[in-house]
C-alpha positions as CSV (number, residue, x, y, z in Angstrom):
1,M,300.8,34.5,-20.9
2,P,302.7,34.0,-24.2
3,I,301.3,35.7,-27.2
4,Q,299.7,33.1,-29.5
5,E,298.0,34.2,-32.7
6,I,294.8,32.4,-33.5
7,T,292.4,32.6,-36.5
8,L,288.7,32.6,-35.9
9,S,285.9,32.0,-38.3
10,D,283.1,34.5,-38.6
11,Q,280.9,32.2,-36.5
12,E,283.6,31.8,-33.8
13,K,284.2,35.6,-33.7
14,K,280.5,36.1,-33.2
15,I,280.4,33.6,-30.3
16,V,283.5,35.3,-28.7
17,E,281.9,38.7,-29.0
18,E,278.7,37.5,-27.4
19,T,280.6,35.9,-24.6
20,Q,282.6,39.0,-24.1
21,E,279.4,41.0,-23.8
22,M,277.9,38.5,-21.4
23,L,281.0,38.5,-19.2
24,G,281.5,42.2,-19.4
25,L,285.1,41.9,-20.6
26,S,286.8,44.7,-22.5
27,S,288.4,42.9,-25.5
28,M,288.2,39.8,-27.6
29,E,291.8,39.0,-26.4
30,E,290.8,39.2,-22.8
31,T,287.7,37.0,-23.4
32,I,289.8,34.4,-25.2
33,E,292.4,34.4,-22.4
34,F,289.6,34.0,-19.8
35,L,288.0,31.1,-21.7
36,A,291.4,29.4,-22.2
37,R,292.2,29.7,-18.4
38,E,288.8,28.3,-17.6
39,R,289.3,25.3,-19.9
40,I,292.8,24.6,-18.6
41,Q,291.4,24.7,-15.0
42,E,288.7,22.2,-16.0
43,M,291.2,19.9,-17.6
44,L,293.5,20.1,-14.6
45,A,290.7,19.3,-12.2
46,K,289.6,16.3,-14.4
47,L,293.2,15.0,-14.5
48,A,293.6,15.4,-10.7
49,G,290.3,13.5,-10.3
50,Q,291.5,10.7,-12.6
51,E,294.8,10.5,-10.7
52,L,293.0,10.2,-7.4
53,K,290.8,7.5,-8.8
54,S,293.7,5.5,-10.2
55,K,295.6,5.7,-6.9
56,R,292.5,4.4,-5.0
57,H,292.4,1.3,-7.2
58,L,296.0,0.5,-6.3
59,F,295.1,-0.1,-2.6
């Protein structure tokens, strides 16, 4: 995955740290990568579902 620098507020850092602890991950970077992958997968699934729905309406 390409390196992308992000800036987090203190509140966001706290949330990432809490999430890191809950998931048992070793670093903030690993946690952010995990969350990004999860979100991308959610969005792809949603887009795939929309694509299927729109094709059904064509028939």
